[in-house]
C-alpha positions, 0 to 999 in steps of 0.5 A: 861736101866729102864724097860718100862713095864706098869705093876706095879713092885712087889717084893714078898719075900716068905719062911717058918716061921723063915727063915729070910724074915723080915730082908731080906725085911727090908734091901732090902726095906731100900736100894732101897726105898721100902715099905712092904705090909704084907701078914702075916694073923696074923699080921693084928690084933691089940694087937697080937704082940709077938705071930705073930713076928710082926715087932718091932717099930724100924723096922716100923720106918725104913721102911714103912709097910702096912696092919699091925694093921688094924683090931681088933682081933674080926674083922677077915679079909677074903682072899677077904678083904686082896686081895682088901687092898693089891692091893690098898696098892701096887697101892698107893706105886707105884703111889708115885714112890716106890717099893712094897715088898709083904712079909709073910709066909701065902702062900695062901695070897701071891698066891692070890695077885700075881696070881689074884685069884677070890673067888669061885662063890659058895654061903655060906650055913648058915645052913651047916656052922652052922652044920660044926661049931658045928661038929668042936667044938665037935671034935676039929679043928685038927680032922675036918681037918683030915675029910677035908683031906679025902674029899679034900687033896689039900685044906687040904695040904695048910690050917693050921690044927688049922684054923677051919674057913678055914677048914669049908669053904673048907668043905662047898664048897665041900659038897655043890657043890661036887667040890673042893675049888681049882677047883672052884677058878678063876684067872684074869690077874694081874697088876704086873710085878713080881719078886718072891724071895724065902728064904730057910734053911736046915730043922734042922736049920729052926727048931732050929730057930723056937724053939729059936723064941718060947722061946723068945716069952715067955721071951718077955711076950707072955703069958701076951699078951694073958692074956691081950687080954682075960681080954679086953673081947676078946673071947677065941673062936675067929678064930684069937685066934685059931692060933698056939701059941695063942690057947696054951697060952689061954689054959695055962691062962684057966688052961687046959694046963701047960706052958711046955705042951704048949711050946712043942705043939707050937714047934710041930705044928709050925714044921708041919706048916712049912711042909705045907708052902712048898706046896705053894712055891716049890724048883722046881718052876722055877719062884722063885729066890731061895736063901740059907740063909747066911750072904750075902743073903740080899745083893744078893737079893738087887742085883737081885732086882736092875737088875729086876728094870733095874737100 
């Protein structure tokens, strides 16, 4: 019998970069009349298509997507802005009798929605932030991230090392309050009845898929995409262009890195990012329905969702 729970049903599909979340979500949403809410923090931005592995035009026509191409690269979305927009999209999907799928590899963003995070009450300190930004610009995002690892290992473990904006925020909180960012974060009851689906593959297979994806990005015109963004007037110092891949392509365009060097660094940093992603969704988490990816996985996921919906 259909579930009579008053909470909004929500399916979240999580897993590492290149594990197969997009195709699984597309097949499940198409089969079950669902719509996808992107929780990939890089797919929000217009013009950043190839380097973010954004769904193709055919995929977007196949299933309705939300929170893709909603901002320009110089209008970075905060976690709080995303939470509000995601909540509105999920509520609107449910109001039309559809099933919402929250899909993405940005674990922090997924957790924020499904666990009802509330931003820390710690107020920004503009002077400290300016000092941290100057420090980060002087030593680079990776060195700044190493400093965070000393002061707040938990925050460092879940922050992408190249994302200097998040590193600065974590440092700002601990230096201002003496308390770690995750300790200050509050939670509230969420309005969702959740099914959390996790996809995984053996690490060597995952790395091979990542390498192939990066090679395909270059073949598809990733370098030209970045060159076009810069020619459109976007600053190479934008936080959005500090993401893995974009930073390396900017360096190639500016002549400070060869394409071969950029390719090797992208692969190395993406592998490290995959290891960081595992901190958000662990194999031993009993709330996650884990699937070892194979050809039958999408259909297996569909059956679990049908059972979840009671249909």
